[in-house]
N, C-alpha and C positions, 0 to 999 in steps of 0.2 A: 576374409575381410582383414584387414591392415588398420590400425586405427587410426583415425584423422587427428590432426594437430588444430584445435580451433583459439581463434581468436580469443584472449579474456573478453569479454564484453559484457556488462553490466544491464538488466534490462527492469524496470517495475514502472506502475500505474496506481493511480486511485481513482475513484468515480466521482464525476460531477454531481453528487447527490447530497444535499443540506451542504451548511458551513462543517469545514475540518475541523478537527479538535486538536487538542491537547495528545490524543491517542495518537490520530495519525502525524501526528509532528514527531511522538518519539517512536514510535511504531515503525516510519515512514521516512518521514521527510530529513529529518535527523541526520539518519544511516545515508539518503539518499548523497549531503552533503558532503560527510566524510568520502562516501566512495568515489568521488567525481576527482578527489586530488589522490588518491591511490593509483596503483600502478594495474591499470585498465586501457584496452585500446580506447573504447570508447563507453561513455555512460548515457544512458537513454532511457527519459523519462516520460512517460505519456499519461496523457487525461483522457482515460477509458469512456468517452465519451458511447460507442458502441455496447458496452456493458451496460450502461445505464438504462436502455433503453429496452432491457429484458421487462421492467414496470416502466408503465408508462409515464411520460413525463410531458411535460407544460412544453412545447419547443423552447418559447422565449423563456424560460426558466432555465432549461438547458441550454439554451448559449453564454447564458448571464452565470452559472455556476460553474461551466468549462472554463470561463474566462477567470471566474473566481481562482478555482483549482490551479490555475496557471498562475495566477499572483502569487498564491502562497506558497507555489514552488519559489518563485523569484522571489520573493521576501526570505524565507528560510534560509538562502543563501545560493542557491542552483544557479548556476553562471551559465547562459546561451552561448557562449565563446566557449568553455570547457564541456558543457555537457549539450546532449541536442533534447529540447522541450516540443513538445507538438500533441496535439488530440489524433487520437487512435482512426476517426474516420476520414482522415484528410490521407492517409496510405492505405491504398484498396488491397493492397499483400495482406493483409491482416484477414478481411474477408477471405480471401480467394484460397488461403490457405488452410485458414480453418475448414471450407468442405471440406479439403481433402483431409484432413484430420475428423471431421464427421464420420469417414468412411472407413478409418484407422481404430478408431476408439472403438470398443465395443458397449453392450446397452448393459450389460452386467455393470463394467467399471462405473458408469454414468450412475445407476444404481445406490450405489453405496457413497456420492458424495453427500452429505450431509448438511452442507449449506443448503441445496433445494429445497432439504426436508425442512429446515428451519424457516426459508424464506416463504414456500409454497404454503405450509401449513397444512391444518385440514382441507384446505380447498387446493388439493396436487392438478386434479382435471381441470381447473380455470387459468392454471400458470400460461404463461407464456412456454411454448417451444424454445424460444433463447435462453429462455431462464434455464430451461431442463439443459441445454447444452453447452451452455456459456463455458462451461469450462475446455472444452475443446477449442472456442475463441482464444482465451486465455493460454493454451499451449499455443497458438498459433502466433498471440502477441510476441511471447519470449523464442519462439525456435525461429518464428521469419527475421531475425537480426543473429540465429547462434548463438544467445546470451548463453555464457557459462555461468553469471552466478546472477541469482534474484532477490535481492532484499525483500523477505517479506513478515508479517506477521505471523504468531503461531498458527492462528486460524484459518492462514491458507497453506499452511504445509501440505496438509491430501490434496488440493488442486495441483502443483509441484511435483507431487510425487505420480499424478495422471500425466502432466507435461512429460515424465521420464519414459512412463511405460509406452507414451504414444510414441513417442523420441526412440524407442528399442524396439517398438512393434514395425516402425515404418523401415529401419535399416535392416533388422531381419527379413521383413516381407521380401523388398526388392535387395537385398543382398550387399546392401552399401553400411558405410559407416560415416552416414552425411550428416544428420542431425547430431549436437552434442547432447550429453547425459546431466543435463541440467543443476547446478548444487544451489540449493535454497541457502541462503545467506539470513540466520535468526540468532541473533547474540543481543547482550545489552540488557541489563538491568529492566529495561520497562518495553518488550516486544510486544507485549499484550497488556494496554493499558485498561484498568477495571474503571466502572461507576462509580462516583460519589455518591450514589444512594444506596448501591448493592454490590459489595463487593465481589460476588459471584455471579456477577454479569459484565461483559465488556464494556466500554464506555463507546457509545453510539451515537453516530448523529442524527438518527433516527428514533433518539428514543423520547417520548413525549413529554418526561422532564426535561428541562432546559439547565437543572440544576444538577442534574446526571454527568454534564459535561462544562469542558472548558472549550469553548469555540478561541479560534486564533481571531478572530473580532471581539474579543471581549475585553474592556479597558480594564485597568488596574484594579479599580473597584469593584467590578462583577469578579473578578477574578479573585480577588481576597475575601469578598461574599461568601462564593461557591466554595472554598476551599475551608473556613470556617463552620457554614454549614454541614459542610460533608459529613455524612454516618462514622461513628467511630463505636468502638467500646469502651468499659467502666475501665478498665487495665490501664496502668501506664507501658509505655514502650518498655520491651525486653531490652538489655544488651546484646543478642546474639540473635540471627534470624530464626534458627529451630523454634526461637521463642513466639513465632509467629504463625507458626501452626495451628489453625481452627480459629485464626481471627483476620478473615480474607480483608475488610475493611483497612486495617491495620496495616497489612501488607502491603496494599493498593496504595496507600499514602507514602508508604517508607520507597517504595519502588520509582513513583512520581518523582522523589526528591532526588532519587539517586540518578534516573533517568536525567534530569535538568539541571543537575549538578554535573553529572558525568563523574560518577563514583560506584561504589558498591554499596548493597544493601548493607553488607555490612559496617562499611565507614560509616553509613548513615546512622546505625545503631553504636558504632562506638560514640559518637557525640552526641546521641541526645539518648540514649537509655537510660531507662529510670524515669524521664519526661512526661509527665502528662500531655493528654492532644493539644491544651489551652496553648501555650507553648509553640510545640510541633508545630501547629499549625500555621502558627505567625511567621515562625521560621518558613515553614514551605511556601507561605504567601510571598515573603520576600523573593524568595530563589524563584517562583514560577512568573511573578511581576519583571522581574531583570531578565530573565530568558526571554520572554513571549512579547513584552514589550517594544521593543526594537520591532520587530516581527511584525505588529499589529500596526505599526506607524507606516513600517513599508508596505505592507499591501494598500494600506489607502493611497500613500502615492501610486503605486501600479495601476490601482482602480481608479484614477482620477485619467488614464490615459488608455482606455482600451484598445483603439488602435492601433497602440504602438505593442499591446497585449499580443492581439492578432497578428502583428508584423513579425514577432517573435516564434508565436507556433505555428505559420507560414515556412518560416526559414526556415525549423525544424525540422517539421514534415517533410521538406526537400531534402533535407541530410538524411533524417531515415530513411524516404525513399532509396536513396542512392544505395543504401547498405541491403534494403529489404528486395527487391527487385531480383536483382544476381539470384538471391536465395532462392524467391519464387519459382524464376525461370528454370535455375536448374533442377526443383521439383518437379516442374512438370515435365522436363525431360526424364527422370527417374520412373516417375509415375507412367509415362508412354503419352502423353498427350503431345497430339500433333503442332507445334509450332513453325507457319506457314508465313508470317510476318512479322 
């Protein structure tokens, strides 16, 4: 095999389940926006509604949540002229390629996926087959565009490794160099934003406590209140990062500050080292409101015209399909499927 040269292309996506949070913004949306102005041929951002139904969703809620996530993409700064924005179910190549990858991926690989164990819990026998197999669909999401770079949170790194394994096995099995070995893009000070109530847990839109997270729809007063009530410890902030070891809540707040301000955790501690949490939380609230309030306002504007959101998603799906369909058809040729029409 000779090494194929693949177009530099970005793909990533977010599930339309619940309100997007500060964690989604710092871990994904902020980087999506930054990457659309970098040296890539295409930046493709998807609302992964097919992943959402691995757990039962009310259909009306799913439709609304899909539009809400698209509005958050746009409000955060994604430009539908620069990036391709669409919802996954409108491009059939995702599901078609996922079946091929279901036949490439090995059961042993799937059994090692920790997110299935976390989500299925003790009732794994009652979980849907989709929840078990969805990492193969995630691989299809990425590889149907021959995406070379995927911005992800640290918790998705294992699924990216599976995507790489599937690409390598497909290429090896069929003696081709067709699918790229995708690179995860995991960088920045806040790739994994932690809960405001428990610094050992990721900030989650599914957490029962709304005080554990900052939602992108929260107003300025709500953001300030949640930060003020965030769990901390009695010690003042250290002057360097190594002083945050064993202090997960302090580390979490410092990382949020760094991510929102676009600086490093060391920069934050140089400015606030020795400070008690009262003044630091006030400073953090000001940074958070300054960064998030404009996004909240733009989201409200977009959500006032859901038909326009649907138009943008439809246009994006057409553009996505133009890239995905030839790659799917070439995959079919490699596998040996007859294509007579």
